[in-house]
PLY file of the C-alpha trace (Angstrom):
ply
format ascii 1.0
element vertex 82
property float x
property float y
property float z
element edge 81
property int vertex1
property int vertex2
end_header
89.58 10.03 41.60
87.00 12.82 41.36
84.94 11.38 43.60
88.19 10.84 46.40
88.82 14.42 45.95
85.11 15.98 46.33
84.87 13.31 48.74
87.58 15.03 50.85
86.57 18.63 50.05
83.01 17.77 51.40
85.06 15.96 54.18
86.92 19.28 55.12
84.39 21.47 55.07
81.95 19.38 57.54
85.55 20.09 59.61
84.89 23.77 59.03
81.52 23.80 60.19
81.93 21.24 63.13
84.75 23.66 64.61
86.81 20.46 64.49
90.29 21.74 65.41
91.85 18.48 66.09
94.16 16.88 63.38
93.45 13.42 63.43
89.43 13.96 63.77
89.84 16.28 60.36
91.79 13.41 58.76
88.80 11.00 59.77
86.72 13.31 58.07
88.60 13.86 55.02
88.76 9.80 55.11
85.25 9.24 55.50
84.31 11.97 53.15
86.66 10.30 50.09
85.71 7.03 50.73
81.85 7.55 50.83
82.13 9.62 47.81
83.77 6.65 45.92
81.37 4.35 46.76
77.92 6.09 46.03
79.40 7.56 42.82
80.23 4.30 41.67
77.28 2.70 42.82
75.48 5.60 40.68
77.75 5.06 37.56
76.38 1.57 37.45
79.85 0.06 39.01
81.91 1.35 36.26
84.64 3.50 37.95
85.98 4.80 34.33
83.13 5.94 32.62
84.04 9.40 35.04
81.60 11.64 36.41
78.15 12.64 35.24
75.41 14.44 36.59
74.01 11.96 38.29
77.32 11.11 39.96
78.35 13.91 41.48
75.02 14.73 43.80
75.68 10.61 44.44
79.03 10.87 45.54
78.37 14.33 47.63
75.26 12.58 49.53
77.72 9.44 50.07
80.41 11.74 51.12
77.83 13.38 53.97
76.47 10.14 54.95
79.58 8.58 55.58
80.88 11.71 57.68
77.21 11.33 59.89
78.39 7.85 60.67
81.47 8.95 61.70
80.26 11.56 63.73
77.72 9.63 65.30
80.27 6.82 66.35
82.68 9.45 67.45
79.97 11.10 69.98
78.85 7.28 70.72
82.28 6.14 71.56
82.65 9.33 73.92
79.71 8.36 75.95
80.71 5.14 77.06
0 1
1 2
2 3
3 4
4 5
5 6
6 7
7 8
8 9
9 10
10 11
11 12
12 13
13 14
14 15
15 16
16 17
17 18
18 19
19 20
20 21
21 22
22 23
23 24
24 25
25 26
26 27
27 28
28 29
29 30
30 31
31 32
32 33
33 34
34 35
35 36
36 37
37 38
38 39
39 40
40 41
41 42
42 43
43 44
44 45
45 46
46 47
47 48
48 49
49 50
50 51
51 52
52 53
53 54
54 55
55 56
56 57
57 58
58 59
59 60
60 61
61 62
62 63
63 64
64 65
65 66
66 67
67 68
68 69
69 70
70 71
71 72
72 73
73 74
74 75
75 76
76 77
77 78
78 79
79 80
80 81
């Protein structure tokens, strides 16, 4: 749960930094950040969801959120170029 909240927060901050004002695009950033943080945070906890947050899993979750948001932004920009 901590990873989802942290990832959504990073997604929201990415929307602010990227000056995204469109509601659905902000929601996509929130979801992508949450999913990326959950996946990478769980992986950093050696696959255990129940072990909670650790000093290694929090930065891994933040990095995962950023990676997911960058991938979504790249896919979004590529779809506009077509």
